[in-house]
C-alpha positions as CSV (number, residue, x, y, z in Angstrom):
1,M,0.0,0.0,0.0
2,K,1.3,3.4,-1.0
3,L,0.2,6.4,1.0
4,Y,0.6,10.1,0.4
5,A,-0.3,11.4,3.9
6,Q,-0.8,14.6,5.7
7,K,-0.3,13.5,9.2
8,S,-1.5,16.8,10.7
9,T,-5.0,16.3,9.5
10,G,-5.3,12.5,9.3
11,L,-6.5,12.7,5.7
12,I,-4.8,10.8,3.0
13,F,-4.6,10.2,-0.8
14,S,-4.4,6.5,-1.1
15,S,-3.7,3.9,-3.8
16,T,-5.2,0.7,-2.5
17,N,-7.4,-2.2,-3.4
18,A,-9.6,-1.7,-0.4
19,S,-13.2,-2.8,-0.6
20,A,-16.1,-0.4,-0.9
21,T,-17.0,-1.0,2.7
22,A,-13.5,0.0,3.8
23,E,-13.7,3.2,1.7
24,I,-17.0,4.2,3.2
25,S,-15.6,3.6,6.7
26,E,-12.7,5.8,5.8
27,I,-15.0,8.6,4.7
28,V,-17.0,8.3,7.8
29,N,-13.9,8.4,9.9
30,W,-12.8,11.7,8.3
31,I,-16.1,13.2,9.5
32,I,-16.2,11.8,13.1
33,E,-12.7,10.7,13.9
34,P,-10.8,14.0,14.4
35,A,-12.9,15.4,17.2
36,F,-14.5,12.4,18.8
37,L,-12.4,9.3,18.6
38,H,-9.0,10.9,19.3
39,K,-10.3,14.0,21.2
40,R,-8.1,16.2,19.1
41,K,-8.0,19.9,19.8
42,F,-10.6,21.8,17.8
43,T,-8.1,23.8,15.7
44,P,-9.0,26.4,13.0
45,P,-7.9,23.9,10.2
46,L,-10.1,21.2,11.8
47,A,-13.0,23.7,12.0
48,N,-12.6,24.3,8.3
49,I,-12.9,20.6,7.6
50,Y,-16.3,20.4,9.3
51,F,-17.4,23.7,7.7
52,S,-16.4,22.3,4.3
53,I,-18.2,19.1,4.9
54,A,-21.5,21.0,5.7
55,C,-21.1,23.2,2.6
56,F,-20.6,20.4,0.1
57,L,-23.6,18.4,1.4
58,S,-26.1,20.8,-0.2
59,P,-28.2,18.3,-2.0
60,V,-29.0,16.7,1.3
61,V,-29.1,19.6,3.8
62,G,-30.9,22.0,1.5
63,S,-31.3,25.6,2.8
64,A,-29.1,24.8,5.8
65,V,-26.1,25.3,3.5
66,S,-27.0,29.0,3.2
67,F,-27.0,29.4,7.0
68,V,-23.7,27.6,7.2
69,F,-22.0,29.6,4.5
70,N,-23.4,33.0,5.5
71,G,-22.7,32.3,9.2
72,G,-19.2,31.3,8.3
73,G,-18.6,34.4,6.2
74,L,-19.8,36.7,8.9
75,W,-17.7,34.9,11.5
76,S,-14.7,35.3,9.1
77,L,-15.4,39.1,9.3
78,V,-15.1,38.9,13.0
79,L,-11.9,36.9,12.9
80,I,-10.3,39.2,10.4
81,A,-11.3,42.3,12.4
82,L,-9.7,40.7,15.5
83,K,-6.6,39.9,13.5
84,R,-7.0,36.2,14.1
85,R,-7.0,35.7,10.3
86,R,-5.1,37.5,7.6
87,F,-7.0,39.0,4.6
88,N,-5.8,37.0,1.6
89,S,-5.3,39.3,-1.3
90,D,-4.6,36.8,-4.1
91,R,-5.0,38.5,-7.5
92,P,-7.5,36.0,-8.9
93,M,-9.6,36.4,-5.8
94,L,-9.5,40.2,-6.1
95,A,-10.6,39.9,-9.7
96,M,-13.5,37.7,-8.7
97,T,-14.3,40.1,-5.9
98,A,-14.4,43.1,-8.2
99,A,-16.8,41.4,-10.6
100,I,-19.1,40.2,-7.7
101,Y,-19.1,43.6,-6.0
102,A,-19.8,45.3,-9.4
103,Y,-22.9,43.1,-9.7
104,C,-24.0,44.0,-6.2
105,G,-23.3,47.7,-6.8
106,A,-25.5,47.6,-10.0
107,N,-28.4,46.3,-8.0
108,L,-28.0,48.9,-5.3
109,L,-27.7,51.6,-8.0
110,A,-30.9,50.4,-9.6
111,S,-32.8,50.7,-6.2
112,I,-31.4,54.2,-5.7
113,I,-32.3,55.4,-9.1
114,N,-35.8,54.0,-8.8
115,N,-36.1,55.4,-5.2
116,S,-37.0,51.9,-4.0
117,I,-34.5,51.1,-1.3
118,V,-37.3,50.3,1.2
119,R,-39.2,48.0,-1.3
120,D,-36.0,46.3,-2.4
121,A,-34.5,46.0,1.1
122,S,-35.0,42.3,1.6
123,H,-33.7,41.5,-1.9
124,L,-30.6,43.7,-1.3
125,L,-30.0,42.0,2.0
126,S,-29.6,38.7,0.1
127,L,-26.6,40.1,-1.6
128,V,-24.7,39.6,1.6
129,T,-24.0,36.1,0.4
130,F,-22.0,37.6,-2.4
131,L,-20.3,40.3,-0.4
132,I,-18.7,37.9,2.0
133,F,-16.8,36.2,-0.8
134,P,-13.4,37.6,0.0
135,L,-13.9,37.0,3.7
136,S,-14.8,33.4,3.3
137,Y,-11.8,33.0,0.9
138,S,-9.4,34.4,3.5
139,T,-10.6,31.9,6.1
140,W,-10.8,28.9,3.8
141,S,-7.3,29.6,2.6
142,I,-5.7,28.5,5.9
143,S,-6.6,24.9,4.8
144,R,-4.0,22.7,3.1
145,K,-5.0,22.3,-0.5
146,T,-4.7,18.5,-0.6
147,T,-6.7,18.2,2.6
148,L,-9.5,20.4,1.2
149,V,-9.6,18.4,-2.1
150,R,-10.0,15.2,-0.1
151,V,-12.8,16.6,2.1
152,I,-14.6,18.0,-1.0
153,I,-14.5,14.6,-2.7
154,A,-15.6,12.7,0.4
155,S,-18.5,15.2,1.1
156,S,-19.6,15.0,-2.6
157,I,-19.7,11.2,-2.4
158,C,-21.9,11.4,0.7
159,A,-24.0,14.1,-1.0
160,C,-24.7,11.9,-4.1
161,L,-25.6,8.8,-2.0
162,G,-27.8,10.9,0.2
163,A,-29.4,12.6,-2.7
164,L,-30.4,9.2,-4.2
165,L,-31.8,8.0,-0.9
166,L,-34.0,11.2,-0.6
167,A,-35.0,10.9,-4.2
168,I,-36.2,7.3,-3.8
169,I,-38.2,8.2,-0.7
170,Q,-39.8,11.1,-2.4
171,Q,-40.4,9.3,-5.7
172,Y,-41.8,6.0,-4.5
173,W,-42.9,6.6,-0.9
174,L,-44.3,10.1,-1.0
175,G,-45.2,9.9,-4.7
176,I,-43.8,13.4,-5.5
177,R,-41.1,14.7,-7.9
178,A,-37.7,14.3,-6.2
179,K,-36.7,17.6,-4.5
180,G,-34.0,16.3,-2.1
181,G,-33.3,18.6,0.9
182,A,-33.8,21.7,-1.3
183,G,-37.6,21.5,-1.5
184,N,-37.3,22.5,-5.2
185,A,-36.7,19.9,-7.9
186,I,-34.6,22.2,-10.1
187,V,-32.4,23.5,-7.3
188,F,-32.0,19.9,-6.0
189,A,-30.9,18.7,-9.4
190,E,-28.5,21.6,-9.9
191,V,-26.6,21.1,-6.7
192,A,-26.7,17.3,-7.2
193,C,-25.2,17.8,-10.6
194,L,-22.2,19.7,-9.1
195,S,-21.7,16.8,-6.6
196,V,-21.7,14.3,-9.4
197,M,-19.2,16.3,-11.4
198,I,-16.9,16.5,-8.4
199,C,-17.0,12.7,-8.1
200,L,-16.4,12.2,-11.8
201,T,-13.5,14.7,-11.7
202,A,-11.9,12.8,-8.8
203,I,-12.2,9.5,-10.8
204,I,-10.9,10.7,-14.1
205,S,-8.2,12.9,-12.8
206,G,-6.7,10.1,-10.7
207,I,-7.0,12.0,-7.5
208,E,-9.4,9.4,-6.2
209,K,-7.4,6.2,-6.7
210,A,-9.2,3.9,-4.4
211,K,-10.6,0.9,-6.3
212,G,-13.5,0.2,-3.9
213,G,-15.9,1.9,-6.3
214,V,-17.6,4.3,-3.8
215,A,-16.9,7.3,-6.0
216,D,-18.2,5.4,-9.0
217,A,-21.3,4.4,-7.1
218,A,-21.8,8.1,-6.1
219,V,-21.7,9.2,-9.8
220,L,-24.4,6.6,-10.6
221,A,-26.5,7.5,-7.5
222,G,-26.3,11.2,-8.2
223,T,-27.2,10.8,-11.8
224,V,-30.3,8.7,-11.0
225,A,-31.3,11.3,-8.4
226,I,-31.1,14.0,-11.0
227,I,-33.2,11.8,-13.4
228,Y,-35.8,11.4,-10.7
229,S,-36.0,15.2,-10.2
230,G,-37.5,15.5,-13.7
231,S,-35.5,18.6,-14.3
232,R,-34.9,18.4,-18.1
233,I,-32.6,21.3,-18.3
234,L,-30.3,19.7,-15.7
235,W,-30.1,16.6,-17.8
236,L,-28.6,18.7,-20.4
237,A,-26.3,20.5,-17.9
238,L,-25.1,17.1,-16.6
239,L,-24.2,15.9,-20.1
240,V,-22.4,19.1,-21.1
241,A,-20.5,19.4,-17.7
242,G,-19.5,15.7,-18.0
243,I,-18.1,16.3,-21.5
244,A,-16.1,19.3,-20.1
245,V,-14.7,17.2,-17.3
246,L,-13.7,14.5,-19.9
247,V,-12.0,17.1,-22.1
248,I,-10.1,18.7,-19.2
249,N,-8.7,15.3,-18.0
250,L,-8.3,13.7,-21.4
251,R,-4.6,13.1,-20.9
252,G,-5.3,11.0,-17.8
253,L,-7.6,8.6,-19.6
254,K,-5.2,5.7,-20.1
255,G,-5.1,2.0,-19.3
256,T,-7.2,0.9,-16.3
257,N,-8.5,4.4,-15.7
258,A,-10.0,4.5,-19.2
259,I,-11.6,1.1,-18.8
260,R,-13.0,2.1,-15.4
261,L,-14.5,5.2,-16.9
262,L,-16.0,3.3,-19.8
263,L,-17.6,0.8,-17.4
264,L,-18.9,3.6,-15.3
265,L,-20.5,5.5,-18.2
266,V,-22.1,2.3,-19.6
267,T,-23.4,1.3,-16.2
268,T,-24.7,4.8,-15.5
269,G,-26.4,5.0,-18.8
270,V,-28.1,1.6,-18.5
271,V,-29.2,2.0,-14.9
272,S,-30.5,5.5,-15.5
273,A,-32.4,4.4,-18.6
274,V,-34.0,1.4,-16.7
275,L,-34.8,3.2,-13.5
276,G,-35.7,6.5,-15.0
277,F,-37.5,5.4,-18.1
278,R,-40.9,6.3,-16.8
279,V,-39.7,9.7,-15.6
280,I,-37.9,10.5,-18.8
281,A,-40.9,9.4,-20.9
282,D,-43.3,11.4,-18.9
283,R,-41.3,14.6,-19.0
284,A,-40.8,14.2,-22.7
285,D,-44.6,13.7,-23.2
286,F,-45.3,16.7,-21.0
287,L,-43.0,18.9,-23.1
288,L,-44.5,17.7,-26.4
289,A,-48.1,18.2,-25.0
290,D,-47.1,21.7,-23.8
291,W,-45.7,22.6,-27.2
292,N,-48.8,21.4,-29.0
293,S,-51.1,23.3,-26.5
294,L,-49.0,26.5,-27.0
295,T,-48.7,26.4,-30.8
296,N,-52.1,25.0,-31.7
297,H,-54.3,26.5,-29.0
298,G,-52.4,29.4,-27.5
299,D,-52.5,27.9,-24.1
300,Y,-50.1,29.7,-21.8
301,G,-51.2,27.8,-18.7
302,T,-48.7,25.0,-19.1
303,A,-45.1,24.9,-17.9
304,L,-43.8,25.8,-21.3
305,G,-46.5,28.3,-21.9
306,L,-45.8,30.1,-18.6
307,R,-42.1,30.4,-19.5
308,V,-42.9,31.9,-22.9
309,A,-45.3,34.4,-21.2
310,L,-42.7,35.2,-18.6
311,W,-40.0,35.9,-21.2
312,D,-42.4,38.1,-23.2
313,I,-43.4,40.1,-20.0
314,G,-39.7,40.4,-19.0
315,L,-38.6,41.7,-22.4
316,K,-41.3,44.3,-22.3
317,A,-40.4,45.3,-18.8
318,F,-36.7,45.6,-19.8
319,R,-37.5,47.9,-22.7
320,E,-39.2,50.3,-20.2
321,A,-36.0,50.7,-18.2
322,P,-33.1,49.3,-20.2
323,L,-30.1,50.9,-18.5
324,F,-30.7,50.6,-14.8
325,G,-33.8,48.4,-14.6
326,H,-36.7,48.6,-12.2
327,G,-35.0,47.4,-9.0
328,M,-34.8,43.9,-7.6
329,G,-38.1,44.2,-5.7
330,A,-40.1,45.1,-8.8
331,V,-39.6,41.7,-10.5
332,S,-42.5,39.9,-8.9
333,P,-45.0,42.8,-9.2
334,L,-44.1,43.3,-12.8
335,M,-44.8,39.6,-13.5
336,M,-48.2,39.7,-11.8
337,K,-49.2,42.8,-13.6
338,G,-48.0,41.4,-17.0
339,F,-50.0,38.2,-16.5
340,Q,-53.1,40.1,-15.7
341,E,-52.9,42.7,-18.4
342,Q,-51.4,40.7,-21.2
343,Y,-52.7,37.2,-20.6
344,G,-55.7,37.6,-18.4
345,M,-54.1,35.2,-15.9
346,T,-53.3,35.3,-12.2
347,A,-49.7,34.0,-11.7
348,G,-46.6,35.1,-9.9
349,F,-43.0,34.0,-9.7
350,S,-39.9,35.3,-8.1
351,H,-37.9,35.2,-11.3
352,F,-38.4,35.2,-15.1
353,H,-37.1,31.6,-15.6
354,N,-34.1,33.1,-17.3
355,G,-31.2,34.4,-15.2
356,F,-30.0,37.2,-17.4
357,L,-33.6,38.3,-18.2
358,T,-34.2,38.6,-14.5
359,A,-31.1,40.6,-14.1
360,L,-32.0,42.9,-17.0
361,V,-35.4,43.7,-15.5
362,G,-34.0,44.2,-12.0
363,A,-30.9,46.1,-12.7
364,G,-30.9,46.8,-16.5
365,V,-28.0,46.3,-18.9
366,L,-25.6,47.2,-16.1
367,G,-26.9,44.4,-13.9
368,A,-26.8,41.8,-16.7
369,V,-23.3,42.8,-17.8
370,T,-21.8,42.7,-14.3
371,L,-23.5,39.3,-13.7
372,A,-22.0,37.9,-16.9
373,A,-18.7,39.3,-15.8
374,V,-18.7,37.1,-12.7
375,F,-18.9,34.0,-14.8
376,V,-16.4,35.4,-17.4
377,V,-13.8,36.2,-14.8
378,A,-14.3,32.8,-13.1
379,A,-13.9,31.0,-16.4
380,R,-10.8,33.0,-17.4
381,N,-9.1,32.2,-14.1
382,A,-9.9,28.5,-14.6
383,A,-8.7,28.5,-18.2
384,K,-5.4,30.1,-17.3
385,V,-4.7,27.5,-14.7
386,L,-5.8,24.6,-16.9
387,S,-3.5,25.8,-19.7
388,T,-0.4,26.2,-17.5
389,S,-0.6,24.0,-14.4
390,I,0.0,20.3,-13.9
391,D,-0.6,20.3,-10.2
392,P,-3.5,18.0,-9.3
393,A,-5.0,20.2,-6.7
394,E,-4.8,23.3,-8.9
395,R,-6.4,21.5,-11.8
396,F,-9.1,20.1,-9.6
397,G,-10.0,23.6,-8.4
398,A,-10.0,25.0,-11.9
399,T,-12.3,22.1,-12.9
400,M,-14.7,23.0,-10.0
401,I,-15.0,26.5,-11.5
402,V,-15.6,25.2,-15.0
403,I,-18.4,22.8,-13.9
404,V,-20.1,25.4,-11.7
405,V,-20.0,28.0,-14.6
406,I,-21.4,25.4,-17.1
407,T,-24.1,24.1,-14.8
408,Y,-25.3,27.5,-13.6
409,L,-25.4,29.0,-17.1
410,I,-27.3,26.1,-18.6
411,A,-29.8,25.8,-15.7
412,G,-30.2,29.6,-15.8
413,M,-31.5,29.6,-19.4
414,T,-34.9,28.3,-18.2
415,G,-34.7,28.6,-14.4
416,I,-32.8,30.5,-11.7
417,L,-29.3,31.7,-12.1
418,V,-28.9,33.7,-8.9
419,G,-31.4,35.0,-6.4
420,H,-32.1,31.7,-4.5
421,D,-30.5,31.2,-1.1
422,I,-29.2,27.7,-1.8
423,L,-27.9,28.5,-5.3
424,D,-26.3,31.8,-4.3
425,S,-24.5,30.0,-1.4
426,V,-23.4,27.0,-3.5
427,L,-22.1,29.3,-6.3
428,M,-20.0,31.2,-3.8
429,I,-18.8,28.0,-2.2
430,F,-17.6,26.6,-5.5
431,L,-16.0,30.0,-6.6
432,V,-14.3,30.4,-3.2
433,T,-12.8,26.9,-2.9
434,G,-12.2,26.6,-6.7
435,T,-10.4,29.9,-6.9
436,Y,-8.3,29.1,-3.8
437,L,-7.4,25.6,-5.0
438,A,-6.6,26.7,-8.6
439,S,-4.5,29.8,-7.9
440,G,-4.5,30.8,-4.3
441,R,-1.9,31.0,-1.6
442,T,-2.2,29.0,1.7
443,M,-2.2,31.5,4.5
444,A,-0.6,30.8,7.9
445,L,-2.5,31.7,11.0
446,P,-1.2,34.8,12.7
447,E,-0.8,32.9,16.0
448,T,1.7,30.5,14.5
449,H,4.2,33.4,14.2
450,I,3.4,35.1,17.5
451,H,3.1,32.0,19.7
452,P,4.7,29.0,18.0
453,T,3.7,25.7,19.5
454,A,4.9,22.1,19.0
455,S,1.6,21.1,17.4
456,A,1.7,24.1,15.0
457,A,5.3,23.1,14.0
458,R,4.1,19.6,13.3
């Protein structure tokens, strides 16, 4: 057995022929062993491990992830203010921060111009999730990169397996469309897609070398859970993101790794087709029926018809205030008004089922451009790393950025891009950790220089 160990954390990269049961036990041990079995001191790096685990279990824990991430970000502010953490000013992070803050500023400016600060207050408050980006980055960057990668992979494996369990309960026991812990099928499928892609990246890149097959099982489980969600746009996102992961790691597809991947893809395809045949067929029938109702009878009461109506209402609202928009709080009232006046319907949504259209209505061209800039800067940072680095942790982080950009942009075409507590938090989680792993510096704790200890030296 060959081990690449980080003894200070107890987490390892291993090349072994351990069984699936042994690998599951190892994952569980990472979660419970440090604090409870060995009664280790609850150090800041150890706190980051537990924090990371909670953040990457989003398909299972649902909205709890937003409380964890936002709470952690605000606590980071306190730690930096008390000089117990250093502010990490990595250039890629600063570029991301500039783009994110520009988007937040565009929305604030829209509210000021429309004299709607009071009306928009609750929506503006949700931007805190974006504003704490550099604070969370500074705290997360005290973690060793190899440790963080391992924790992310382990948590994503657990997330995929948990997502399938919840999906089966909801699909067959409760008789509802799978929504996981998110309470929303599309949101559940979106965050589950990210977990699946993390596991797939770990397998293809060679970071996850254990032959027990738990990572493979997680890919299969997460994919079936996404099928059960019935979220058609996420089926497309899963396919495109998967192709991107394959392309990024094409050089590593040799020998047994290529055979393992081929078996995984075939098994996943067959199992998904068998278990999800009824769901896939039903969703395809619904889409065809909606299309016929819309084109032949002008019926806007279907899922497709409502989206078409929303896009029409949104474009008209955008033309009324193209530069700065109507303010974030005006989105829902404009929808309700549009449905009543243009379609004689009573309907209301929190977004226009297109991320950039929602941004255009809320904050105008300035809002949409700055929102696009967030994804452009993230993709540029990732592309730079992937084109120059051979470090596994750096490439893993860059791949995280690529898959979150692809998944969010595709899902945002017919759904939510930003503006949902879970999706906003998960987006920041992936951008923070991905940017740090790809191109960040690991920051030492101030205390290690002021009061060096034996444990810190180790």
